[in-house]
C-alpha positions in Angstrom: 21.0 -15.5 18.9 20.1 -18.7 17.1 17.3 -18.3 14.5 17.5 -21.8 13.0 14.7 -23.3 15.1 12.2 -20.4 14.9 9.4 -21.9 12.9 5.8 -22.8 13.0 3.2 -24.8 11.1 0.7 -23.1 8.8 -2.6 -24.9 9.3 -5.5 -22.4 9.0 -6.6 -23.7 5.7 -5.8 -24.0 2.0 -6.6 -22.3 -1.2 -7.9 -24.1 -4.3 -8.6 -23.0 -7.8 -12.3 -23.4 -7.4 -12.2 -20.8 -4.6 -10.9 -18.1 -7.0 -13.2 -15.8 -9.0 -12.1 -14.6 -12.4 -11.5 -11.1 -11.1 -8.6 -10.8 -8.7 -9.8 -7.5 -7.3 -12.9 -9.2 -6.1 -10.9 -11.8 -4.3 -8.6 -9.2 -2.8 -11.6 -7.3 -1.4 -12.9 -10.6 0.0 -9.6 -11.2 1.8 -9.3 -7.6 2.9 -12.8 -7.7 4.4 -11.8 -10.9 6.4 -8.6 -9.2 7.6 -10.7 -6.2 8.9 -13.3 -8.5 10.5 -10.5 -10.4 12.2 -9.5 -7.1 13.8 -5.9 -7.4 12.5 -3.8 -4.3 13.4 -3.5 -2.1 10.3 -5.2 -4.4 7.8 -4.8 -1.8 5.1 -1.1 -1.4 5.7 1.0 -2.4 2.6 4.6 -2.4 1.7 5.2 -0.1 -1.3 8.4 -0.9 -3.3 10.0 1.4 -5.8 13.5 1.7 -7.3 15.8 4.7 -7.8 17.8 5.7 -10.8 20.5 3.3 -9.9 18.2 0.3 -9.7 18.3 0.3 -5.9 15.0 -0.9 -4.4 13.3 0.9 -1.6 10.4 -0.3 0.6 8.1 1.5 3.1 4.8 0.9 4.8 1.8 3.0 3.4 -1.9 2.7 4.1 -4.3 1.7 1.3 -7.0 4.3 1.0 -9.2 3.0 -1.8 -9.5 0.0 -4.1 -11.7 -0.9 -7.0 -11.3 -2.2 -10.5 -9.4 0.9 -11.5 -6.6 0.3 -9.0 -5.2 0.7 -5.5 -4.9 4.3 -4.1 -2.5 5.8 -1.6 -1.5 9.4 -0.8 1.9 10.9 -0.1 4.0 14.0 -0.2 5.0 14.5 -3.9 8.5 15.6 -2.7 9.0 12.3 -0.9 11.5 9.7 -2.1 8.9 7.3 -3.3 7.1 10.0 -5.3 10.4 11.2 -6.9 11.3 7.6 -7.8 7.8 6.9 -9.3 8.3 10.1 -11.4 11.3 8.4 -13.0 10.1 4.8 -13.0 6.3 4.2 -12.6 6.7 0.5 -12.0 5.7 -0.4 -8.5 5.1 -3.4 -6.2 2.6 -3.7 -3.3 2.6 -6.3 -0.6 0.0 -7.1 2.1 1.3 -9.2 4.9 -1.7 -10.6 6.9 0.4 -12.9 9.1 -2.3 -13.9 11.6 -4.4 -15.3 8.8 -1.3 -16.9 7.2 -1.9 -14.9 4.0 0.0 -12.6 1.7 -1.0 -10.7 -1.4 1.6 -9.3 -3.8 0.6 -6.9 -6.6 2.7 -5.5 -9.4 1.7 -2.7 -11.7 2.0 0.9 -12.9 1.5 4.0 -10.6 -0.3 7.0 -12.0 -0.7 10.3 -10.3 -4.2 11.2 -9.0 -6.1 14.2 -10.2 -6.2 17.4 -8.2 -9.9 16.8 -7.5 -9.3 13.4 -6.1 -6.5 14.7 -3.9 -8.5 17.6 -2.6 -11.5 15.4 -1.8 -9.5 13.1 0.3 -7.3 15.8 2.0 -10.4 17.6 3.2 -11.8 14.4 4.7 -8.7 13.9 6.9 -8.6 15.0 10.6 -7.3 18.5 10.9 -4.2 17.2 12.8 -3.3 15.1 9.8 -3.8 18.0 7.5 -1.4 20.1 9.6 1.1 17.3 9.7 1.2 17.1 5.9 2.1 20.8 5.9 4.7 20.5 8.7 6.6 17.6 7.2 8.7 17.9 4.1 8.8 14.1 3.8 12.2 12.5 3.3 14.1 15.8 3.7 16.8 16.0 6.5 15.8 17.8 9.7 18.0 18.9 12.6 15.8 17.5 15.4 12.3 16.3 16.2 11.8 19.6 18.0 12.0 21.4 14.7 9.2 19.3 13.3 7.0 19.8 16.4 7.7 23.5 16.4 6.5 23.8 12.8 3.4 21.8 13.6 2.5 24.1 16.5 3.1 27.2 14.3 0.7 25.9 11.7 -1.8 24.9 14.3 -2.0 28.5 15.5 -2.0 29.8 11.9 -5.0 27.7 10.9 -6.7 27.7 14.3 -10.0 29.2 13.1 -10.0 28.3 9.4 -9.7 25.4 7.0 -6.3 24.0 6.1 -5.7 24.3 2.4 -4.4 21.4 0.3 -0.6 21.7 0.0 0.7 21.9 -3.6 3.3 19.4 -2.8 0.8 16.8 -1.5 -0.9 14.2 -3.7 -1.4 10.5 -4.4 -1.1 7.6 -6.8 -3.4 5.0 -8.3 -1.6 1.6 -8.9 -3.0 -0.1 -12.0 -2.4 -3.8 -11.3 -0.8 -6.0 -13.9 -0.4 -9.1 -11.7 -1.7 -10.4 -8.4 -0.2 -13.3 -6.3 -2.3 -14.8 -3.5 -0.4 -16.8 -0.9 -2.1 -19.0 1.7 0.1 -20.9 4.2 -0.1 -24.7 4.1 1.0 -27.5 6.3 4.6 -28.9 5.9 5.5 -25.7 4.0 3.2 -26.9 1.1 1.8 -23.4 0.7 -0.8 -22.5 -1.9 0.1 -19.7 -4.4 -1.9 -18.5 -7.3 -0.9 -15.8 -9.8 -3.3 -13.7 -11.9 -1.7 -12.1 -14.9 -3.5 -9.5 -17.0 -4.1 -10.2 -20.7 -4.6 -7.9 -23.6 -8.4 -8.6 -23.8 -8.9 -7.4 -20.2 -9.2 -10.9 -18.8 -6.9 -12.6 -16.3 -4.8 -15.7 -16.7 -4.6 -17.8 -13.5 -1.9 -20.2 -12.6 -0.8 -22.1 -9.6 2.8 -21.8 -8.5 4.9 -24.3 -6.5 5.6 -23.0 -3.0 
């Protein structure tokens, strides 16, 4: 299979300094809104990158569940590989690939565990099937077969058929406190537009353009 000639032009528009507000979260929300309005599949899907104790990077797709000036929120099993790695090294990277809009956003920062109240509030808002799945799956642990997972799910479905599903003690979430943002907009002839926001001690953001 020859991959050399697989390419396309990026011509949906550029990105200029005058287009950027001083607050990168505001601009992220603007782009996210456009991704949702464009009906992109999974517009809140983001790649979450962590590293293990040996410095080996790991990536996986997670759904963003909330964003504001305090950070980016996602939920997970606290026994999962990503949660264990964040317990040892809280540095984290997020990546939003909005390919149909020829855009990417890259965020680096520190992950902090959410409070029990925040976790409970979100868990109780989930569909019951998702609540049961959280109980059934010991995320990242080895299982003998899919049938074992499905059997556990059905057992829990019968157990909680008439009542509420409690929040598992091993389930929680993280808030990513951003330290830098990079906004990437595809450009013609591979002359892409890239801008980096870097946090400063006074709470403001330094903005620089990067070569593509």
